[in-house]
All heavy atoms as an XYZ file, in Angstrom:
899
protein
N      90.052    112.642    121.722
C      89.931    111.640    120.668
C      88.928    112.114    119.626
O      87.902    112.689    119.976
C      89.478    110.295    121.253
C      90.413    109.733    122.292
C      91.787    109.425    121.725
O      91.893    108.936    120.599
N      92.825    109.731    122.495
N      89.264    111.863    118.369
C      88.439    112.303    117.262
C      88.083    111.125    116.364
O      88.906    110.234    116.127
C      89.159    113.374    116.429
C      88.344    113.732    115.200
C      89.409    114.614    117.273
N      86.862    111.137    115.887
C      86.391    110.090    114.993
C      85.726    110.715    113.783
O      84.946    111.646    113.917
C      85.399    109.173    115.708
C      84.879    108.028    114.858
C      83.903    107.142    115.609
O      83.254    107.570    116.560
N      83.795    105.894    115.178
N      86.047    110.209    112.593
C      85.417    110.635    111.358
C      84.624    109.463    110.807
O      85.185    108.406    110.531
C      86.456    111.075    110.326
C      86.800    112.564    110.219
C      87.194    113.137    111.560
C      87.899    112.765    109.188
N      83.325    109.655    110.662
C      82.451    108.599    110.179
C      81.844    109.000    108.846
O      81.165    110.022    108.753
C      81.340    108.282    111.191
C      80.428    107.188    110.645
C      81.947    107.851    112.516
N      82.076    108.183    107.824
C      81.575    108.441    106.492
C      80.314    107.636    106.206
O      80.112    106.558    106.764
C      82.627    108.083    105.446
C      83.951    108.790    105.615
C      84.985    108.315    104.610
O      84.600    107.729    103.577
O      86.186    108.537    104.860
N      79.509    108.161    105.297
C      78.319    107.457    104.863
C      77.938    107.932    103.467
O      78.366    108.999    103.028
C      77.155    107.683    105.827
O      76.791    109.048    105.874
N      77.131    107.143    102.778
C      76.605    107.558    101.492
C      77.131    106.821    100.277
O      76.658    107.050     99.162
N      78.101    105.950    100.452
C      78.625    105.212     99.318
C      77.616    104.212     98.786
O      76.596    103.932     99.419
N      77.899    103.681     97.604
C      77.005    102.706     97.024
C      77.249    102.498     95.552
O      78.255    102.947     95.000
N      76.313    101.818     94.913
C      76.382    101.516     93.487
C      75.431    102.411     92.714
O      74.247    102.522     93.058
C      76.019    100.048     93.254
C      75.883     99.590     91.802
C      77.225     99.656     91.097
C      75.320     98.178     91.761
N      75.950    103.049     91.672
C      75.126    103.898     90.815
C      75.490    103.650     89.359
O      76.593    103.192     89.052
C      75.292    105.397     91.129
C      74.789    105.714     92.530
C      76.751    105.808     90.987
N      74.565    103.965     88.461
C      74.826    103.827     87.041
C      75.529    105.061     86.502
O      75.428    106.141     87.077
C      73.523    103.607     86.283
C      72.795    102.326     86.633
C      71.682    102.014     85.674
O      71.920    101.818     84.474
N      70.463    101.961     86.183
N      76.267    104.920     85.406
C      76.908    106.092     84.795
C      75.882    107.187     84.551
O      74.772    106.920     84.091
C      77.469    105.536     83.490
C      77.742    104.099     83.801
C      76.578    103.686     84.684
N      76.261    108.418     84.876
C      75.358    109.540     84.731
C      74.529    109.810     85.968
O      73.864    110.847     86.056
N      74.582    108.910     86.913
C      73.823    109.061     88.133
C      74.507    109.961     89.146
O      75.590    110.492     88.898
N      73.866    110.109     90.287
C      74.378    110.973     91.340
C      74.444    110.239     92.663
O      73.711    109.279     92.906
C      73.487    112.209     91.500
O      73.472    112.992     90.320
N      75.317    110.716     93.517
C      75.490    110.138     94.833
C      76.048    111.204     95.765
O      76.881    112.014     95.346
C      76.444    108.951     94.762
C      76.441    107.936     95.907
C      75.083    107.248     96.004
C      77.537    106.898     95.685
N      75.583    111.204     96.994
C      76.071    112.153     97.973
C      76.754    111.465     99.134
O      76.241    110.485     99.673
N      77.919    111.960     99.503
C      78.671    111.417    100.623
C      78.687    112.426    101.763
O      78.628    113.632    101.542
C      80.116    111.106    100.226
C      80.357    110.215     99.010
C      81.857    110.032     98.800
C      79.669    108.872     99.191
N      78.785    111.932    102.971
C      78.906    112.806    104.119
C      79.931    112.230    105.081
O      80.164    111.024    105.111
C      77.558    113.000    104.824
O      77.106    111.786    105.388
N      80.535    113.104    105.850
C      81.543    112.697    106.820
C      81.435    113.611    108.026
O      81.626    114.825    107.908
C      82.938    112.787    106.198
S      84.298    112.494    107.347
N      81.144    113.026    109.165
C      80.967    113.794    110.390
C      82.093    113.530    111.376
O      82.433    112.379    111.648
C      79.630    113.453    111.029
N      82.653    114.598    111.902
C      83.706    114.496    112.907
C      83.107    114.659    114.295
O      82.240    115.509    114.516
C      84.770    115.564    112.673
N      83.564    113.851    115.214
C      83.077    113.942    116.585
C      84.228    113.717    117.555
O      85.263    113.166    117.190
C      81.964    112.920    116.837
O      82.446    111.600    116.663
N      84.032    114.133    118.783
C      85.048    113.990    119.799
C      85.296    115.303    120.508
O      84.496    116.231    120.419
N      86.410    115.382    121.217
C      86.756    116.600    121.953
C      87.393    117.621    121.013
O      88.574    117.951    121.132
C      87.690    116.267    123.110
O      88.863    115.588    122.647
N      86.597    118.119    120.109
C      87.070    119.018    119.056
C      87.123    120.471    119.504
O      86.151    121.004    120.033
C      86.170    118.893    117.816
C      86.238    117.471    117.261
C      86.590    119.913    116.749
C      85.238    117.199    116.160
N      88.278    121.083    119.253
C      88.417    122.508    119.494
C      88.111    123.272    118.212
O      87.389    124.273    118.230
C      89.824    122.851    119.993
C      90.035    124.320    120.217
C      89.561    124.928    121.365
C      90.708    125.105    119.292
C      89.735    126.281    121.583
C      90.899    126.455    119.491
C      90.413    127.052    120.645
N      88.655    122.791    117.109
C      88.385    123.401    115.822
C      88.651    122.410    114.702
O      89.483    121.516    114.832
C      89.233    124.655    115.603
O      90.609    124.336    115.526
N      87.924    122.577    113.606
C      88.116    121.762    112.419
C      88.570    122.687    111.303
O      87.855    123.622    110.943
C      86.828    121.034    111.999
C      87.068    120.220    110.733
C      86.334    120.139    113.128
N      89.746    122.432    110.790
C      90.264    123.266    109.719
C      89.885    122.655    108.367
O      88.748    122.245    108.187
C      91.771    123.453    109.885
C      92.112    124.318    111.089
O      91.909    123.923    112.239
N      92.621    125.508    110.834
N      90.823    122.613    107.452
C      90.499    122.112    106.124
C      90.006    120.668    106.158
O      90.583    119.817    106.827
C      91.718    122.216    105.198
O      92.099    123.592    105.070
C      91.407    121.662    103.815
N      88.923    120.414    105.422
C      88.379    119.078    105.279
C      88.416    118.734    103.789
O      88.428    119.622    102.939
C      86.945    119.007    105.796
C      86.779    119.486    107.226
S      85.076    119.343    107.835
C      85.038    117.594    108.266
N      88.425    117.459    103.503
C      88.484    117.080    102.104
C      88.116    115.643    101.845
O      87.874    114.862    102.772
N      88.051    115.330    100.563
C      87.769    113.983    100.109
C      88.890    113.504     99.203
O      89.361    114.254     98.346
C      86.444    113.923     99.344
C      85.246    114.156    100.204
C      84.604    115.331    100.437
C      84.546    113.163    100.968
N      83.544    115.148    101.286
C      83.483    113.829    101.630
C      84.698    111.796    101.156
C      82.585    113.164    102.463
C      83.813    111.131    101.989
C      82.773    111.808    102.625
N      89.294    112.277     99.404
C      90.289    111.624     98.589
C      89.705    110.305     98.116
O      88.744    109.805     98.695
C      91.574    111.376     99.388
C      92.270    112.646     99.818
C      91.761    113.431    100.841
C      93.450    113.058     99.190
C      92.391    114.601    101.233
C      94.095    114.226     99.577
C      93.554    114.987    100.596
O      94.189    116.144    100.974
N      90.276    109.751     97.073
C      89.790    108.464     96.602
C      90.941    107.594     96.142
O      91.991    108.086     95.756
C      88.769    108.633     95.473
C      89.340    109.206     94.181
C      88.226    109.478     93.185
N      88.735    109.983     91.916
C      87.974    110.420     90.929
N      86.638    110.406     91.061
N      88.524    110.856     89.793
N      90.720    106.312     96.193
C      91.726    105.356     95.769
C      91.064    104.241     94.977
O      90.238    103.499     95.504
C      92.470    104.779     96.975
C      93.641    103.895     96.601
C      94.553    103.619     97.780
O      94.147    103.706     98.930
N      95.799    103.294     97.488
N      91.422    104.157     93.710
C      90.920    103.110     92.837
C      91.876    101.926     92.890
O      93.048    102.074     93.239
C      90.790    103.624     91.408
N      91.400    100.734     92.530
C      92.256     99.552     92.549
C      93.522     99.755     91.722
O      93.459    100.206     90.577
C      91.373     98.464     91.938
C      89.986     98.893     92.284
C      90.014    100.393     92.136
N      94.673     99.454     92.310
C      95.923     99.571     91.601
C      96.452    100.981     91.437
O      97.453    101.181     90.748
N      95.800    101.955     92.049
C      96.224    103.343     91.929
C      96.510    103.959     93.293
O      96.084    103.457     94.322
C      95.164    104.168     91.208
C      94.872    103.724     89.784
C      93.906    104.664     89.101
C      94.512    106.047     88.913
N      93.581    106.963     88.184
N      97.243    105.060     93.268
C      97.541    105.793     94.487
C      96.324    106.593     94.931
O      95.470    106.950     94.119
C      98.719    106.744     94.256
C     100.033    106.054     93.935
C     100.596    105.331     95.129
O     100.635    105.875     96.238
N     101.038    104.101     94.925
N      96.256    106.869     96.205
C      95.186    107.709     96.707
C      95.374    109.119     96.147
O      96.491    109.652     96.135
C      95.204    107.747     98.237
C      94.012    108.461     98.853
C      93.979    108.299    100.372
N      93.889    106.910    100.766
C      93.720    106.495    102.026
N      93.608    107.391    103.000
N      93.669    105.201    102.296
N      94.295    109.722     95.678
C      94.378    111.023     95.062
C      93.368    112.004     95.646
O      92.308    111.619     96.146
C      94.155    110.924     93.549
C      92.760    110.464     93.160
C      92.536    110.438     91.662
O      93.428    110.859     90.903
O      91.448    109.989     91.236
N      93.708    113.259     95.550
C      92.824    114.325     96.012
C      91.602    114.427     95.115
O      91.709    114.380     93.892
C      93.575    115.656     96.007
C      92.732    116.921     96.194
C      92.265    117.023     97.645
C      93.525    118.156     95.804
N      90.443    114.579     95.720
C      89.211    114.823     94.982
C      88.812    116.287     95.154
O      88.617    117.011     94.186
C      88.062    113.912     95.457
C      86.761    114.278     94.738
C      88.413    112.451     95.205
N      88.694    116.711     96.396
C      88.308    118.084     96.687
C      88.621    118.431     98.129
O      88.635    117.557     98.997
C      86.818    118.297     96.418
N      88.879    119.702     98.382
C      89.092    120.184     99.742
C      88.286    121.454     99.954
O      87.927    122.137     99.000
C      90.575    120.485    100.042
O      91.050    121.502     99.154
C      91.417    119.231     99.893
N      88.034    121.755    101.208
C      87.314    122.971    101.552
C      87.834    123.488    102.882
O      87.973    122.739    103.844
C      85.783    122.717    101.603
C      85.030    124.018    101.898
C      85.439    121.633    102.620
C      83.534    123.898    101.680
N      88.145    124.776    102.937
C      88.643    125.373    104.162
C      87.486    125.694    105.091
O      86.315    125.582    104.732
C      89.426    126.659    103.879
O      88.525    127.681    103.433
C      90.495    126.425    102.821
N      87.822    126.125    106.300
C      86.795    126.470    107.270
C      85.983    127.681    106.837
O      84.877    127.896    107.334
C      87.422    126.731    108.642
O      88.363    127.787    108.583
N      86.527    128.470    105.910
C      85.818    129.634    105.402
C      85.083    129.359    104.095
O      84.441    130.250    103.540
C      86.778    130.815    105.221
C      87.261    131.403    106.509
C      88.475    131.018    107.052
C      86.494    132.330    107.188
C      88.923    131.546    108.250
C      86.927    132.872    108.383
C      88.147    132.489    108.922
N      85.194    128.130    103.592
C      84.454    127.758    102.411
C      85.197    127.820    101.099
O      84.591    127.620    100.037
N      86.487    128.086    101.127
C      87.276    128.092     99.900
C      87.482    126.659     99.433
O      87.885    125.796    100.212
C      88.623    128.767    100.136
O      89.399    128.772     98.961
N      87.204    126.392     98.160
C      87.263    125.023     97.647
C      88.350    124.819     96.614
O      88.795    125.756     95.955
C      85.918    124.620     97.024
O      85.600    125.525     95.957
C      84.811    124.667     98.064
N      88.743    123.568     96.483
C      89.728    123.166     95.500
C      89.324    121.792     94.988
O      89.005    120.909     95.780
C      91.123    123.119     96.122
C      92.194    122.755     95.113
O      92.231    123.292     94.022
N      93.076    121.836     95.487
N      89.338    121.617     93.663
C      88.920    120.360     93.058
C      89.973    119.794     92.133
O      90.713    120.533     91.489
C      87.644    120.545     92.231
C      86.426    120.957     93.005
C      86.116    122.307     93.182
C      85.574    120.002     93.548
C      84.986    122.681     93.884
C      84.443    120.379     94.255
C      84.155    121.719     94.417
O      83.029    122.094     95.116
N      90.006    118.483     92.055
C      90.819    117.833     91.053
C      90.205    118.136     89.694
O      88.980    118.245     89.566
C      90.850    116.322     91.278
N      91.040    118.283     88.672
C      90.535    118.604     87.343
C      89.516    117.576     86.846
O      88.569    117.922     86.139
C      91.686    118.689     86.344
C      92.557    119.908     86.557
O      92.086    120.880     87.186
O      93.707    119.906     86.089
N      89.693    116.341     87.229
C      88.834    115.274     86.749
C      87.398    115.348     87.262
O      86.504    114.718     86.694
C      89.428    113.910     87.115
O      89.570    113.782     88.515
N      87.168    116.119     88.323
C      85.825    116.187     88.896
C      85.211    117.575     88.829
O      84.048    117.750     89.208
C      85.798    115.686     90.354
C      86.422    114.301     90.457
C      86.518    116.673     91.278
N      85.954    118.550     88.356
C      85.433    119.913     88.263
C      84.182    119.961     87.399
O      84.128    119.382     86.323
C      86.491    120.852     87.685
C      87.610    121.189     88.641
C      88.617    122.143     88.015
C      89.724    122.494     88.981
N      90.746    123.373     88.368
N      83.174    120.650     87.895
C      81.927    120.764     87.170
C      80.959    119.641     87.454
O      79.783    119.731     87.091
N      81.425    118.579     88.084
C      80.574    117.430     88.383
C      80.377    117.224     89.883
O      79.300    116.826     90.319
C      81.143    116.152     87.773
C      81.265    116.194     86.253
C      81.653    114.833     85.688
N      82.951    114.373     86.171
C      83.148    113.257     86.860
N      82.110    112.465     87.159
N      84.364    112.909     87.252
N      81.425    117.460     90.654
C      81.368    117.260     92.103
C      81.316    118.594     92.824
O      81.891    119.588     92.371
C      82.599    116.497     92.599
C      82.679    115.061     92.159
C      81.821    114.535     91.210
C      83.650    114.235     92.711
C      81.903    113.211     90.806
C      83.744    112.903     92.321
C      82.879    112.390     91.370
N      80.661    118.606     93.963
C      80.593    119.799     94.796
C      80.873    119.431     96.241
O      80.211    118.562     96.804
C      79.215    120.474     94.709
O      78.931    120.832     93.359
C      79.196    121.740     95.567
N      81.862    120.079     96.824
C      82.173    119.853     98.233
C      81.586    120.992     99.056
O      81.584    122.152     98.631
C      83.698    119.741     98.464
C      83.995    119.310     99.904
C      84.410    121.052     98.131
C      85.470    118.960    100.137
N      81.064    120.664    100.210
C      80.490    121.669    101.094
C      80.682    121.211    102.534
O      81.083    120.074    102.786
C      79.008    121.896    100.788
O      78.261    120.703    100.969
N      80.396    122.095    103.475
C      80.541    121.720    104.878
C      79.555    122.472    105.749
O      79.066    123.549    105.389
C      81.970    121.981    105.362
C      82.391    123.442    105.351
C      83.888    123.581    105.628
N      84.225    123.293    107.010
C      85.465    123.096    107.462
N      86.489    123.129    106.595
N      85.690    122.855    108.739
N      79.279    121.895    106.890
C      78.427    122.497    107.892
C      79.283    122.583    109.146
O      79.478    121.582    109.841
C      77.179    121.648    108.134
C      76.210    122.297    109.094
O      76.629    123.124    109.928
O      75.002    121.982    109.020
N      79.802    123.754    109.428
C      80.704    123.921    110.562
C      80.033    123.639    111.907
O      80.675    123.168    112.840
C      81.296    125.331    110.565
C      82.263    125.553    109.420
O      82.894    124.615    108.935
N      82.383    126.799    108.977
N      78.752    123.924    111.996
C      78.027    123.676    113.238
C      77.933    122.190    113.540
O      77.833    121.790    114.699
C      76.635    124.291    113.175
N      77.951    121.373    112.485
C      77.850    119.927    112.646
C      79.183    119.216    112.437
O      79.242    117.995    112.514
C      76.821    119.359    111.667
C      75.408    119.859    111.892
C      74.451    119.235    110.882
C      73.028    119.703    111.125
N      72.083    119.113    110.141
N      80.243    119.979    112.159
C      81.562    119.401    111.877
C      81.463    118.318    110.808
O      82.046    117.240    110.933
C      82.179    118.820    113.157
C      82.570    119.900    114.146
O      83.022    120.977    113.767
N      82.411    119.612    115.433
N      80.735    118.631    109.765
C      80.464    117.671    108.708
C      80.845    118.220    107.341
O      80.603    119.391    107.049
C      78.977    117.282    108.702
O      78.638    116.692    109.961
C      78.677    116.283    107.597
N      81.437    117.374    106.528
C      81.773    117.729    105.165
C      80.988    116.819    104.224
O      80.759    115.640    104.532
C      83.294    117.613    104.902
C      83.771    116.174    105.069
C      83.641    118.132    103.509
N      80.569    117.373    103.097
C      79.767    116.639    102.133
C      80.437    116.639    100.768
O      81.221    117.522    100.434
C      78.381    117.270    101.987
C      77.634    117.459    103.276
C      77.717    118.654    103.981
C      76.834    116.443    103.796
C      77.024    118.838    105.170
C      76.141    116.619    104.981
C      76.237    117.816    105.662
O      75.546    117.988    106.839
N      80.090    115.654     99.981
C      80.539    115.602     98.600
C      79.366    115.158     97.747
O      78.928    114.008     97.834
C      81.706    114.629     98.418
C      82.304    114.597     97.006
C      83.008    115.923     96.702
C      83.279    113.436     96.859
N      78.845    116.091     96.950
C      77.768    115.768     96.030
C      78.389    115.423     94.688
O      79.077    116.251     94.089
C      76.806    116.944     95.883
C      75.656    116.690     94.917
C      74.776    115.538     95.347
O      74.392    115.450     96.508
N      74.452    114.645     94.418
N      78.153    114.219     94.221
C      78.740    113.733     92.985
C      77.653    113.563     91.936
O      76.733    112.761     92.110
C      79.464    112.409     93.222
C      80.534    112.491     94.306
S      81.416    110.925     94.544
C      80.109    109.945     95.305
N      77.760    114.319     90.853
C      76.799    114.248     89.764
C      77.473    113.770     88.488
O      78.691    113.856     88.344
C      76.165    115.617     89.527
C      75.399    116.135     90.712
O      74.728    115.374     91.416
N      75.474    117.443     90.947
N      76.655    113.290     87.556
C      77.164    112.792     86.280
C      78.336    111.851     86.488
O      79.400    111.997     85.881
C      77.568    113.961     85.380
C      77.851    113.527     83.951
O      77.345    112.512     83.482
N      78.681    114.297     83.254
N      78.130    110.882     87.333
C      79.198    109.951     87.672
C      79.634    109.104     86.484
O      78.818    108.732     85.638
C      78.760    109.046     88.819
C      78.804    109.719     90.195
C      77.931    108.976     91.188
C      80.248    109.788     90.687
N      80.912    108.825     86.436
C      81.514    108.040     85.374
C      82.159    106.791     85.960
O      82.521    106.767     87.135
C      82.576    108.863     84.645
C      82.067    110.192     84.097
C      83.197    110.983     83.468
C      82.713    112.344     82.989
N      81.673    112.225     81.945
N      82.318    105.747     85.156
C      82.977    104.537     85.662
C      84.353    104.828     86.258
O      84.769    104.157     87.205
C      83.083    103.656     84.407
C      81.900    104.042     83.596
C      81.790    105.541     83.783
N      85.038    105.823     85.725
C      86.351    106.202     86.227
C      86.310    106.756     87.649
O      87.355    106.886     88.288
C      87.006    107.248     85.313
C      87.063    106.844     83.847
C      85.853    107.333     83.073
O      84.836    106.605     83.044
O      85.926    108.439     82.497
N      85.131    107.091     88.136
C      84.987    107.597     89.498
C      84.942    106.474     90.526
O      84.954    106.733     91.732
C      83.720    108.446     89.633
C      83.771    109.698     88.777
O      84.823    110.361     88.738
O      82.734    110.018     88.154
N      84.861    105.247     90.056
C      84.805    104.102     90.958
C      86.058    104.042     91.819
O      87.176    104.014     91.310
C      84.659    102.792     90.174
O      83.408    102.781     89.490
C      84.718    101.591     91.113
N      85.866    104.040     93.124
C      86.982    104.034     94.066
C      86.449    103.988     95.487
O      85.246    104.120     95.721
C      87.836    105.294     93.887
N      87.359    103.801     96.417
C      87.023    103.977     97.819
C      87.281    105.437     98.136
O      88.374    105.951     97.887
C      87.863    103.074     98.740
C      87.549    103.379    100.204
C      87.594    101.609     98.435
N      86.282    106.107     98.661
C      86.392    107.525     98.977
C      86.647    107.713    100.462
O      85.942    107.163    101.307
C      85.113    108.255     98.565
C      85.027    108.485     97.075
C      84.837    107.413     96.204
C      85.165    109.764     96.532
C      84.792    107.607     94.831
C      85.111    109.970     95.161
C      84.928    108.886     94.318
O      84.871    109.081     92.956
N      87.674    108.497    100.761
C      88.074    108.734    102.139
C      87.901    110.194    102.523
O      88.298    111.091    101.781
C      89.535    108.354    102.355
C      89.846    106.889    102.162
C      90.232    106.407    100.914
C      89.769    106.000    103.225
C      90.525    105.068    100.728
C      90.064    104.661    103.050
C      90.444    104.197    101.802
O      90.746    102.869    101.629
N      87.333    110.411    103.671
C      87.214    111.747    104.233
C      88.492    112.073    104.997
O      89.107    111.191    105.608
C      86.006    111.798    105.172
S      85.850    113.296    106.155
N      88.895    113.332    104.960
C      90.060    113.769    105.724
C      89.776    115.121    106.347
O      89.096    115.961    105.752
C      91.297    113.871    104.825
C      92.538    114.272    105.560
N      92.908    115.590    105.732
C      93.493    113.520    106.178
C      94.034    115.635    106.430
N      94.403    114.397    106.711
N      90.306    115.321    107.538
C      90.110    116.596    108.202
C      91.279    116.913    109.117
O      91.788    116.035    109.820
C      88.815    116.586    109.019
N      91.700    118.169    109.094
C      92.683    118.651    110.052
C      91.909    119.178    111.249
O      91.107    120.102    111.121
C      93.537    119.761    109.451
C      94.583    119.265    108.496
C      94.427    119.421    107.126
C      95.724    118.650    108.971
C      95.396    118.967    106.248
C      96.698    118.186    108.102
C      96.534    118.347    106.732
N      92.166    118.577    112.401
C      91.403    118.892    113.600
C      92.308    119.199    114.780
O      93.305    118.517    115.001
C      90.469    117.722    113.972
C      89.493    117.434    112.828
C      89.707    118.021    115.260
C      88.636    116.214    113.042
N      91.941    120.224    115.527
C      92.629    120.544    116.762
C      91.699    120.157    117.900
O      90.561    120.613    117.964
C      92.970    122.024    116.840
C      93.717    122.400    118.114
C      94.100    123.878    118.130
N      94.749    124.236    119.373
C      96.040    124.056    119.628
N      96.831    123.519    118.703
N      96.545    124.422    120.798
N      92.190    119.329    118.808
C      91.396    118.923    119.959
C      91.750    119.790    121.153
O      92.605    120.664    121.078
C      91.627    117.446    120.312
O      92.963    117.265    120.790
C      91.417    116.566    119.095
N      91.084    119.524    122.263
C      91.323    120.303    123.474
C      92.710    120.071    124.057
O      93.206    120.903    124.808
C      90.260    119.969    124.525
C      88.850    120.390    124.145
S      88.725    122.190    123.963
C      86.960    122.361    123.653
N      93.337    118.963    123.701
C      94.646    118.642    124.275
C      95.707    118.288    123.237
O      96.674    117.583    123.540
C      94.512    117.495    125.273
C      93.907    116.245    124.654
O      93.659    116.193    123.455
N      93.666    115.247    125.477
N      95.555    118.786    122.032
C      96.549    118.508    121.005
C      96.605    119.625    119.981
O      95.730    120.487    119.930
C      96.248    117.184    120.304
O      95.103    117.306    119.481
N      97.652    119.603    119.174
C      97.762    120.544    118.083
C      96.932    120.071    116.906
O      96.097    119.170    117.022
N      97.170    120.669    115.768
C      96.428    120.321    114.565
C      96.893    118.959    114.053
O      98.076    118.760    113.773
C      96.641    121.390    113.505
C      95.650    121.450    112.356
C      94.266    121.809    112.873
C      96.117    122.484    111.339
N      95.958    118.038    113.937
C      96.269    116.671    113.526
C      95.389    116.243    112.352
O      94.190    116.506    112.341
C      96.072    115.687    114.694
C      96.998    116.049    115.855
C      96.323    114.255    114.242
C      96.788    115.197    117.087
N      96.001    115.581    111.386
C      95.250    115.064    110.266
C      94.543    113.779    110.646
O      95.123    112.913    111.300
N      93.290    113.647    110.235
C      92.484    112.468    110.547
C      91.829    111.920    109.291
O      91.421    112.682    108.410
C      91.397    112.816    111.568
C      91.949    113.333    112.877
O      92.203    112.565    113.808
N      92.157    114.641    112.950
N      91.720    110.599    109.218
C      91.093    109.928    108.081
C      89.835    109.191    108.492
O      89.760    108.607    109.575
C      92.052    108.918    107.461
C      93.211    109.519    106.732
C      94.470    109.699    107.204
C      93.204    110.004    105.388
N      95.259    110.267    106.233
C      94.513    110.470    105.113
C      92.231    110.094    104.393
C      94.872    111.010    103.878
C      92.582    110.638    103.170
C      93.893    111.089    102.926
N      88.861    109.207    107.612
C      87.677    108.400    107.800
C      87.981    106.971    107.396
O      89.078    106.663    106.908
N      87.014    106.088    107.571
C      87.244    104.671    107.300
C      87.160    104.306    105.827
O      87.602    103.224    105.431
C      86.235    103.819    108.087
C      84.841    103.717    107.467
C      83.962    104.924    107.705
O      84.391    105.922    108.284
N      82.708    104.848    107.268
N      86.618    105.193    105.025
C      86.466    104.939    103.605
C      85.101    104.370    103.276
O      84.536    103.598    104.047
N      84.573    104.763    102.124
C      83.295    104.236    101.666
C      83.389    103.950    100.170
O      83.930    104.745     99.404
C      82.141    105.218    101.974
O      80.889    104.627    101.607
C      82.303    106.534    101.222
N      82.883    102.812     99.758
C      82.997    102.378     98.371
C      81.967    103.057     97.485
O      80.779    103.073     97.793
C      82.815    100.860     98.273
C      82.861    100.312     96.844
C      84.244    100.361     96.245
O      85.216     99.946     96.879
N      84.349    100.864     95.019
N      82.443    103.607     96.383
C      81.579    104.166     95.355
C      81.850    103.390     94.071
O      82.984    103.360     93.595
C      81.839    105.663     95.124
C      81.057    106.162     93.912
C      81.464    106.457     96.364
N      80.821    102.764     93.545
C      80.964    101.982     92.326
C      80.014    102.525     91.267
O      78.809    102.620     91.496
C      80.655    100.499     92.578
O      81.535     99.988     93.580
C      80.843     99.693     91.300
N      80.572    102.879     90.123
C      79.786    103.406     89.010
C      79.845    102.384     87.886
O      80.891    102.195     87.260
C      80.319    104.757     88.525
C      79.409    105.324     87.442
C      80.431    105.725     89.694
N      78.739    101.733     87.651
C      78.707    100.664     86.662
C      77.295    100.460     86.138
O      76.322    100.641     86.854
C      79.214     99.359     87.273
O      79.114     98.283     86.360
N      77.199    100.083     84.869
C      75.920     99.772     84.273
C      75.647     98.280     84.311
O      74.595     97.813     83.928
C      75.878    100.272     82.826
O      76.909     99.687     82.050
């Protein structure tokens, strides 16, 4: 069994910064690509950023230059540092990870989501 727990959401003013973290726990054999997605009211869930186990990153055009995704493989944790936040970044942010457990193949897992609100 695998659990992804997110933390770090909150309210910030435009131009501010916020850091999110997501830790995977359980009978983990390996953690492959991890990423962050977000869903704003009335919109589809969209990719924010992903990072492979070797550190290769991919970002949505809307966050390039402002957000940084990173991971700590020893802690099975992925981070998202968000700088110069804009009101358009307001959404529920979800962590995702492809994980192989001791008794299963590679399975996609979602965190519970954390609210990020950018408003003055």
